Every structure is written in structure tokens, then in C-alpha cells.
C-alpha positions as CSV (number, residue, x, y, z in Angstrom):
1,M,12.0,109.7,116.5
2,S,14.5,112.5,116.2
3,K,17.2,111.6,113.0
4,R,19.9,109.7,114.1
5,N,23.6,108.9,112.7
6,A,24.5,105.5,111.8
7,M,27.6,104.0,110.3
8,V,27.7,100.5,108.8
9,F,31.1,99.2,108.2
10,G,30.8,96.4,105.1
11,G,28.1,98.0,104.0
12,S,29.0,97.7,100.5
13,S,26.7,94.6,99.8
14,G,24.5,91.4,101.0
15,I,23.5,92.4,105.0
16,G,25.6,95.2,105.4
17,E,24.2,97.2,102.4
18,A,20.3,95.7,103.8
19,S,21.2,97.0,107.2
20,A,22.0,100.4,105.6
21,R,18.8,100.3,104.1
22,A,16.6,99.1,106.9
23,L,18.3,102.3,109.1
24,L,17.9,105.0,106.3
25,G,13.9,103.5,106.0
26,K,14.1,104.3,109.8
27,G,14.8,107.9,109.0
28,H,18.5,107.7,109.7
29,A,21.2,109.1,107.9
30,V,23.8,106.4,107.3
31,T,27.2,106.1,106.5
32,I,28.4,102.8,104.7
33,T,32.3,101.6,104.7
34,G,33.9,99.2,102.5
35,R,37.2,98.3,101.1
36,D,36.5,98.2,97.3
37,E,35.7,101.8,95.9
38,A,34.0,100.8,93.0
39,K,31.8,98.2,94.9
40,L,31.3,101.1,97.8
41,A,30.2,103.8,95.0
42,Q,27.4,101.2,93.2
43,A,26.0,100.7,96.9
44,G,25.8,104.1,97.9
45,Q,23.9,104.9,94.4
46,R,21.5,102.2,95.0
47,L,20.9,103.2,98.6
48,A,20.6,107.2,97.8
49,A,16.8,106.4,96.6
50,H,16.1,105.7,100.0
51,G,17.5,108.2,102.2
52,A,21.1,110.5,103.0
53,V,23.8,108.2,102.4
54,C,27.6,108.7,102.6
55,T,30.4,106.3,101.5
56,V,33.9,106.3,103.2
57,V,36.6,103.6,101.3
58,A,38.4,102.3,104.7
59,D,39.7,98.6,105.8
60,A,38.1,97.6,108.9
61,L,41.9,96.4,110.1
62,D,43.1,99.4,109.5
63,R,42.6,101.7,112.7
64,A,43.9,105.0,111.0
65,A,41.2,104.3,108.1
66,V,38.5,103.3,110.7
67,E,39.2,106.7,113.0
68,H,39.5,108.5,109.2
69,A,35.6,107.2,108.3
70,F,34.4,108.6,111.9
71,E,36.0,111.9,111.0
72,V,34.1,112.2,108.0
73,S,30.8,110.9,109.1
74,G,30.4,113.2,112.0
75,P,28.8,112.3,115.3
76,V,27.3,109.2,115.0
77,A,24.8,107.0,117.5
78,D,24.6,103.7,116.0
79,V,27.2,101.5,114.9
80,V,26.7,98.1,112.8
81,I,29.6,95.7,112.1
82,C,29.3,93.8,109.3
83,V,32.9,93.2,108.3
84,S,33.4,89.6,107.5
85,G,36.4,87.2,105.8
86,G,35.7,84.0,103.5
87,K,37.7,81.2,104.8
88,G,37.5,78.8,107.8
89,A,35.5,76.2,107.1
90,G,36.2,72.5,107.0
91,S,36.5,69.4,108.4
92,F,38.8,69.9,111.5
93,R,41.4,67.3,110.6
94,E,42.2,68.7,107.3
95,L,41.7,72.3,108.3
96,D,44.2,74.8,107.2
97,L,44.8,76.6,110.2
98,N,46.4,79.6,108.5
99,D,42.8,80.1,107.0
100,V,41.4,80.0,110.3
101,R,44.1,82.5,111.5
102,G,43.0,84.8,108.6
103,A,39.7,84.5,109.6
104,L,40.2,85.8,112.8
105,E,42.1,88.6,111.6
106,Q,39.4,89.4,108.7
107,K,36.2,89.3,110.8
108,T,37.1,89.1,114.7
109,M,40.0,91.6,114.8
110,A,38.5,93.7,112.3
111,Q,35.2,93.7,114.3
112,L,37.2,94.4,117.5
113,T,39.2,97.4,115.9
114,V,35.6,99.2,114.8
115,A,34.2,99.1,118.1
116,Q,37.6,99.8,120.2
117,V,37.1,103.2,117.7
118,A,33.6,103.5,118.0
119,A,33.5,102.9,122.1
120,Q,35.7,106.1,122.0
121,R,33.6,108.3,120.3
122,L,29.8,107.6,120.8
123,S,27.7,109.3,123.0
124,D,26.1,107.8,126.1
125,D,22.8,106.6,123.7
126,G,24.9,105.1,121.3
127,S,24.9,101.2,120.3
128,I,27.3,98.8,119.0
129,T,25.8,95.8,116.8
130,F,28.2,93.2,115.7
131,V,27.4,90.4,113.0
132,T,28.3,87.2,113.8
133,A,26.9,84.0,112.5
134,A,25.0,80.7,113.3
135,S,28.3,78.9,113.3
136,A,29.1,80.0,116.9
137,R,26.9,77.9,118.5
138,S,25.6,75.4,116.1
139,V,27.4,71.8,116.3
140,I,27.3,70.8,112.5
141,R,30.8,68.9,111.1
142,G,33.3,71.4,109.5
143,T,32.3,74.3,110.9
144,A,34.8,74.4,114.0
145,G,36.8,77.0,112.5
146,L,33.8,79.0,112.2
147,A,32.6,78.5,115.2
148,A,36.2,79.8,116.7
149,V,36.0,82.9,114.4
150,N,32.3,84.0,115.7
151,G,32.2,82.5,119.0
152,A,35.0,85.0,120.1
153,L,33.0,87.9,119.4
154,E,29.8,86.9,121.1
155,A,31.4,85.5,124.2
156,L,32.9,89.4,124.2
157,V,28.9,90.8,123.5
158,P,27.8,90.8,127.5
159,I,31.2,91.7,128.7
160,L,31.4,94.8,126.4
161,A,27.5,95.5,127.3
162,L,28.8,96.6,130.9
163,E,32.2,97.5,130.7
164,L,31.1,100.5,127.7
165,A,27.5,101.2,129.4
166,P,25.3,103.1,129.0
167,I,26.4,102.5,125.3
168,R,24.2,99.3,124.2
169,V,26.2,96.1,122.7
170,N,24.4,93.7,121.0
171,A,24.7,91.1,118.2
172,V,22.6,89.7,115.5
173,S,23.9,86.0,114.5
174,P,22.6,85.0,111.0
175,G,21.8,81.3,110.2
176,I,22.2,80.4,106.4
177,I,21.1,84.2,104.3
178,H,21.4,84.1,100.3
179,T,24.3,86.4,100.3
180,P,27.5,87.1,97.9
181,W,29.6,85.6,100.8
182,W,28.7,82.3,98.9
183,D,29.9,83.4,95.9
184,G,32.9,81.6,96.3
185,M,31.6,78.4,96.7
186,P,31.0,76.6,93.1
187,S,27.5,76.9,92.1
188,A,26.5,73.0,92.2
189,A,27.8,72.6,95.8
190,R,26.3,76.2,96.9
191,D,22.8,75.0,95.7
192,A,23.3,71.4,97.4
193,F,24.3,72.9,100.6
194,F,20.8,75.5,100.2
195,N,18.8,72.3,99.4
196,T,19.8,70.4,102.2
197,A,19.0,73.8,104.6
198,I,15.7,74.2,102.7
199,S,14.8,70.4,103.7
200,T,15.9,70.7,107.5
201,L,15.1,74.1,108.6
202,P,11.5,74.5,110.1
203,V,10.5,77.6,107.9
204,G,11.1,75.5,104.9
205,R,13.9,77.9,103.3
206,V,16.9,79.9,103.6
207,G,17.3,83.6,104.8
208,F,17.9,86.8,102.7
209,P,19.8,90.1,103.6
210,E,16.7,92.0,104.1
211,E,15.0,90.5,106.7
212,V,18.4,90.5,108.7
213,G,19.2,94.1,108.5
214,E,15.1,94.8,109.2
215,L,16.4,93.2,112.4
216,I,19.6,94.7,113.1
217,A,18.1,98.5,112.4
218,S,15.4,97.2,114.9
219,I,18.3,96.6,117.6
220,A,19.8,99.6,116.9
221,S,16.6,101.5,117.5
222,A,15.5,99.9,120.6
223,G,16.8,101.5,123.2
224,F,16.5,99.2,126.2
225,L,18.3,96.1,124.4
226,T,22.0,95.5,125.4
227,G,24.2,92.8,126.1
228,S,22.4,89.8,124.0
229,V,23.1,87.5,120.9
230,Y,19.5,87.6,118.7
231,E,19.5,84.5,116.3
232,I,18.4,84.8,112.9
233,D,18.9,81.7,111.4
234,G,15.2,79.9,110.3
235,G,15.1,77.4,113.4
236,S,18.2,76.1,112.7
237,H,18.8,76.2,116.7
238,L,16.2,73.8,117.3
239,I,17.9,70.8,115.1
240,T,19.0,68.4,117.8
241,Q,22.0,66.7,116.1
């Protein structure tokens, strides 16, 4: 396989960093972006041991910054969009809709901004992979806000796959993955949530970023895949409520 250039937006930790590592493992040259310069530099140092990596500070909601990142990276074949927010969960009756509005900005609108810029720059054999979340289709109390945020993105995948063809458009929808996303939750609550997941998921454990990253890299490299959402949720979609 000839070397392809890839960009991972939100590549400074968790699933984004794992995706960059997996793409490097497939021989891609990778540019990662993030808002925190120090955190991004640290991720770049970790990834440098695995291949050719470049870092660009960029807020995915800032269109000019996104365009600058593409200019710095040069021609790109595959774009992974792994930017996210940390709010939107909670019982609907008490849910602060301003938190949902913020999450829609930080994740839904940010990912759409990157995708629109990418669509104007990718060659015909390019790909865009959104990273959503299993909350888009799960029926779990307290996740209505998260479902709105991620469901909006997943609904767009087949439409964009047709409209942007032959550029391929897919999404990866992770379930409960042990990433820094959970760091904002008190440790006792997080552990209790993980233990519940371990007791109910068919695989009997939570997931790891590396597993999601490998799936993302495979989808980005597979030229006959488009218009689909790929679940990696430990079987949570099999559980009836």
C-alpha cells in the first residue's frame, strides 16, 4: 500500500491518539490537531516513535484554524474527526439544555465544520470518518442529550456518503471506552458505572481506545466501505431494556 496522509482532529488523547497510532502502524503519515498546545506536543512525542507525525494546534469550531491545519499538513487522503464535548448527560426533566446546546457546538458543529472543510480539499479517493457514540442508538435513561448530539451526526453519514461521493464517509460509534472523557466524573461514580457495564455487557468489560483506533484505521483504509455507522460497544446494542 502506498503511503497516505491522514489527519486526526482531536488526536491529542484517548480514541483520537489511538487512531493516529493505528494509522501510523498502517504506514500513513499523520497530522494530529488539538486545542491544548502542551497536551498536543506530548501526544506528538508519544506518537513519533511509531512513524511520521505532525502536530497543529487548532480548535475544530474555528473554521480558519481548521483550514490552516489542512494547509500545514499538505494533501490529505483520510480525515478522522474525534472532537467531543463533556456535557449533555442527565435526567431529561432536570437536564440543563444549555449544556446540550454547548455539547452540540463542541461536538456536532465542530465535527461538521471539519467535515465541510475536508470535503472541499480531499481527492476522490479520500475518506472522512466521524467518531460518534453509542448513545445515539442506545435506550438508556439519562442519555437523551447525548443521543441528540451523536444522533445528529449519525443521521448525516449516509446523506454525506451520497453527496460527497466518491469520497467515502463513515462513522465509528464507540460504547463505554476507558478514556480521559470520564475524568470529569467523580472516581467513585465512574467506577460504579464501569462495574455496572462490566456486569451487563456481553463481553464482560469496558473497551479500550486502542481497539477503537484499530477499527477507525481499518475503515479509513478500506476503499469499498461508505455510508455506514460501525458500532464498537461490547454488545450493548444487544441488551434489551
